[in-house]
C-alpha positions as CSV (number, residue, x, y, z in Angstrom):
1,M,-30.2,-11.6,-17.6
2,L,-27.4,-9.5,-16.4
3,S,-23.9,-11.3,-15.9
4,A,-22.4,-12.0,-12.5
5,T,-20.1,-9.2,-12.8
6,E,-22.7,-6.7,-13.9
7,R,-24.9,-7.9,-10.8
8,A,-22.1,-7.6,-8.5
9,A,-21.4,-3.9,-9.9
10,D,-25.1,-3.0,-9.6
11,A,-24.9,-4.2,-5.8
12,A,-21.9,-2.4,-5.0
13,I,-23.4,1.0,-6.6
14,D,-26.3,0.4,-4.4
15,L,-24.1,-0.1,-1.3
16,A,-22.2,2.9,-2.1
17,L,-25.1,5.1,-2.5
18,S,-26.7,3.7,0.7
19,L,-23.4,5.1,2.3
20,L,-23.8,8.4,0.5
21,G,-27.2,8.9,1.5
22,A,-26.1,9.0,5.4
23,G,-25.3,12.8,4.4
24,E,-22.1,12.7,6.9
25,T,-18.7,13.6,5.5
26,G,-16.7,12.9,8.6
27,E,-13.1,13.7,9.1
28,R,-10.9,14.7,6.2
29,V,-7.8,13.4,5.3
30,Y,-5.7,15.5,3.4
31,K,-3.4,14.2,0.2
32,T,-2.1,17.7,-0.8
33,D,-2.3,21.1,0.6
34,R,-5.9,21.6,-0.7
35,D,-6.9,18.0,-1.7
36,F,-8.9,15.7,0.6
37,A,-10.8,12.5,1.1
38,T,-13.6,12.3,3.9
39,A,-14.5,9.3,5.9
40,T,-17.3,8.6,3.7
41,D,-14.8,7.9,0.8
42,F,-12.9,5.5,2.8
43,A,-16.2,3.8,4.2
44,I,-17.6,3.3,0.8
45,E,-14.3,2.0,-0.8
46,D,-14.2,-0.5,2.3
47,A,-17.5,-1.6,1.8
48,V,-17.3,-2.0,-2.0
49,R,-14.0,-3.8,-1.9
50,E,-15.4,-6.4,0.9
51,L,-18.5,-6.9,-1.4
52,L,-16.8,-7.3,-4.8
53,A,-14.0,-9.4,-3.2
54,R,-16.8,-11.9,-1.8
55,E,-19.0,-11.9,-5.2
56,T,-15.9,-11.9,-7.8
57,P,-12.8,-13.2,-6.0
58,D,-10.7,-13.6,-8.8
59,I,-10.9,-10.0,-10.0
60,G,-8.7,-7.6,-8.7
61,F,-9.4,-4.3,-7.3
62,L,-8.0,-0.7,-7.5
63,G,-9.5,1.8,-5.5
64,E,-8.5,5.7,-5.1
65,E,-8.1,5.6,-1.2
66,R,-6.4,2.0,-0.6
67,G,-4.8,1.2,-3.8
68,H,-4.7,-2.1,-5.6
69,T,-4.9,-5.5,-4.4
70,G,-5.2,-8.7,-6.3
71,D,-5.0,-9.5,-10.1
72,R,-3.6,-6.5,-12.4
73,G,-4.8,-8.0,-15.4
74,Q,-8.5,-7.8,-14.7
75,Y,-9.7,-5.6,-11.9
76,W,-12.3,-3.4,-10.7
77,C,-11.9,0.4,-10.3
78,L,-13.5,2.4,-8.0
79,D,-13.6,6.2,-7.3
80,P,-15.9,6.1,-4.1
81,I,-16.8,9.7,-4.4
82,D,-15.7,11.6,-7.7
83,G,-16.0,15.1,-6.7
84,T,-15.4,14.8,-3.0
85,T,-14.9,18.7,-2.7
86,N,-18.3,19.3,-4.2
87,F,-19.7,16.2,-2.0
88,S,-18.4,17.9,1.3
89,R,-19.8,21.5,0.5
90,G,-23.4,20.2,-0.8
91,L,-22.7,21.1,-4.4
92,P,-24.4,18.5,-6.8
93,N,-21.7,17.4,-9.1
94,Y,-20.4,14.0,-7.8
95,G,-20.9,10.5,-8.1
96,V,-19.7,7.0,-7.6
97,S,-17.5,5.7,-10.5
98,L,-17.0,1.9,-10.8
99,A,-15.1,0.3,-13.9
100,L,-14.0,-3.4,-14.8
101,I,-10.8,-3.0,-16.5
102,E,-9.2,-5.8,-18.6
103,A,-5.5,-5.9,-20.3
104,G,-5.4,-2.0,-19.7
105,D,-8.8,-1.1,-21.2
106,P,-12.2,0.0,-19.4
107,V,-14.6,-2.7,-20.7
108,F,-17.6,-2.0,-18.5
109,G,-18.3,1.1,-16.7
110,T,-21.3,2.6,-14.2
111,I,-21.4,5.9,-12.6
112,A,-24.1,6.9,-10.0
113,L,-25.0,10.8,-9.9
114,P,-27.3,10.7,-6.8
115,A,-27.9,14.4,-6.5
116,H,-29.2,14.2,-10.1
117,S,-31.0,11.0,-9.7
118,E,-29.1,9.4,-12.5
119,R,-27.5,5.9,-13.1
120,Y,-25.5,5.2,-15.9
121,V,-24.2,1.8,-17.2
122,T,-22.7,0.1,-20.1
123,R,-24.4,-3.2,-21.2
124,D,-23.8,-5.1,-24.6
125,G,-22.0,-1.9,-26.1
126,V,-24.8,0.4,-25.3
127,A,-24.8,2.9,-22.9
128,L,-27.8,3.7,-20.6
129,L,-29.1,6.3,-18.4
130,N,-31.8,5.2,-16.1
131,E,-32.1,2.3,-18.4
132,R,-32.6,4.2,-21.4
133,P,-30.1,4.3,-24.5
134,I,-28.1,7.6,-24.8
135,R,-25.8,8.9,-27.7
136,V,-23.2,11.6,-28.0
137,A,-24.7,15.0,-29.2
138,E,-24.4,16.0,-32.9
139,T,-23.0,19.4,-32.6
140,A,-20.8,20.1,-36.0
141,N,-19.2,23.5,-35.3
142,L,-16.8,24.2,-32.6
143,D,-18.3,27.7,-31.9
144,D,-21.5,25.8,-31.1
145,A,-19.7,23.5,-28.6
146,I,-20.0,23.2,-24.6
147,V,-16.6,22.0,-23.6
148,S,-16.0,21.2,-19.7
149,F,-12.5,21.7,-18.3
150,G,-11.1,19.4,-15.7
151,D,-9.9,21.1,-12.4
152,F,-6.7,22.7,-11.7
153,A,-3.8,21.1,-9.5
154,T,-3.0,21.2,-6.1
155,G,0.2,20.1,-4.1
156,A,3.9,19.7,-5.5
157,G,4.3,21.1,-9.0
158,S,0.8,22.5,-9.0
159,D,2.0,26.0,-10.3
160,E,3.5,24.4,-13.5
161,K,0.5,22.2,-14.1
162,N,-1.6,25.3,-13.8
163,A,0.0,27.3,-16.1
164,R,-0.3,24.7,-18.9
165,R,-4.0,24.3,-17.9
166,L,-4.6,28.1,-18.0
167,A,-3.0,28.3,-21.7
168,M,-5.2,25.6,-22.8
169,L,-8.4,27.2,-21.3
170,G,-7.4,30.5,-22.9
171,S,-7.3,28.8,-26.1
172,V,-10.5,26.9,-25.6
173,A,-12.4,29.8,-24.3
174,A,-11.8,31.9,-27.2
175,S,-12.8,29.1,-29.8
176,V,-15.9,27.4,-28.4
177,G,-19.6,28.2,-27.6
178,R,-19.3,27.9,-23.9
179,V,-16.9,26.3,-21.2
180,R,-18.1,24.7,-17.9
181,M,-15.9,23.3,-15.1
182,L,-17.9,20.7,-13.2
183,G,-15.4,19.6,-10.6
184,S,-16.0,16.0,-11.2
185,A,-14.7,13.8,-14.1
186,A,-17.0,11.1,-13.7
187,T,-20.2,13.8,-14.2
188,D,-17.9,15.4,-17.1
189,L,-17.7,12.1,-19.1
190,A,-21.4,10.7,-18.1
191,W,-22.7,14.2,-19.6
192,L,-20.5,13.9,-22.6
193,A,-22.2,10.3,-23.0
194,A,-25.6,11.7,-22.6
195,G,-25.3,14.5,-25.3
196,R,-25.3,17.5,-22.8
197,L,-21.5,18.2,-23.5
198,D,-19.5,18.2,-26.8
199,A,-16.0,17.6,-25.4
200,V,-14.0,16.9,-22.1
201,V,-10.4,18.2,-21.5
202,I,-8.8,16.6,-18.5
203,D,-5.1,17.6,-18.1
204,A,-4.7,14.6,-15.7
205,N,-5.4,10.9,-16.1
206,R,-6.1,9.2,-12.9
207,T,-7.6,5.7,-13.5
208,W,-10.3,5.8,-11.1
209,D,-11.5,9.2,-12.1
210,V,-12.0,8.3,-15.8
211,A,-12.2,4.6,-16.3
212,A,-16.0,4.2,-15.8
213,G,-16.9,7.6,-18.0
214,I,-14.4,6.2,-20.7
215,A,-16.4,2.9,-21.1
216,L,-19.8,4.9,-21.2
217,A,-18.3,7.6,-23.5
218,R,-16.9,5.1,-26.1
219,A,-20.4,3.2,-26.1
220,T,-22.3,6.4,-27.2
221,G,-19.8,7.3,-30.0
222,A,-17.2,9.5,-28.5
223,V,-13.8,9.8,-29.6
224,I,-11.3,9.6,-26.8
225,T,-7.1,10.6,-27.4
226,H,-4.6,12.4,-25.6
227,I,-4.5,16.0,-25.6
228,D,-1.7,15.7,-28.4
229,G,-4.1,13.3,-30.6
230,S,-2.2,10.2,-29.9
231,A,-4.2,6.8,-29.1
232,Y,-5.4,6.9,-25.4
233,T,-4.1,4.6,-22.7
234,L,-5.0,4.5,-19.0
235,G,-1.2,5.1,-18.2
236,G,-1.0,8.3,-20.5
237,R,-0.6,11.9,-19.1
238,D,-4.3,13.3,-20.1
239,L,-7.6,12.8,-21.8
240,L,-9.5,14.6,-24.6
241,A,-13.2,13.3,-25.0
242,T,-15.2,14.5,-27.9
243,I,-18.2,13.9,-29.8
244,P,-16.9,13.0,-33.4
245,G,-18.1,16.4,-35.0
246,V,-15.5,18.6,-33.3
247,H,-12.7,16.3,-32.0
248,G,-10.1,17.6,-34.9
249,A,-11.0,21.1,-34.3
250,T,-10.5,20.7,-30.6
251,L,-7.1,19.2,-31.0
252,T,-6.1,22.0,-33.3
253,V,-7.3,24.5,-30.6
254,L,-5.2,22.9,-27.7
255,G,-2.4,22.5,-29.8
256,S,-2.2,26.5,-30.4
257,S,-1.9,26.7,-26.6
258,R,1.3,24.9,-26.7
259,E,3.1,26.8,-29.2
């Protein structure tokens, strides 16, 4: 039997997918010069907020579009559409990402990637893809690794941020098997958990983008730190998630880009 919170999360994802399935993005609301949310983002978040407030009234809620309400010790964290730009242009790498966070740590995560017909969830310490257990890959050498790199910045301060990211990207590209940029942190981390990627480098750390994926990746054996190798926290600057076999080598490569 699923717990009450897991049943609520499952219902929330079902509701979000029904709204995504309508296929209408609606009006854009710009957050920076090139970053936006759509009416569908807001519709999903509002509907999921209402459902989870009814089903789990003692648990707080953090959503990308409306912010934080309720308890901050235990709260749901939702990205209604992770990869909104992809979704708005008909590109398949987007999803719904929902986590449960307790004392600053993601303890449960679920991600739906509807264009790929994939549903990920953590249950009893195991990560499942379409109800089948998954594990990270066993790649041992960085020159065989497929590494996904997070998107570039927009808005104020983006020039400085992107210079840092370009330096890291150059070092990574010179050292690994292949680099991919998928445009969705939820997809990045879900596919790391499923063994399709060997490392994910994200030079940003927005809780709604990564919390569910962190729960999934941890459950499959991934190593998660910050880019400088320090212990990961939701309040930190960035994120590095890798399979165990390439974590140290990836840290070395990323460190060389900052020298």
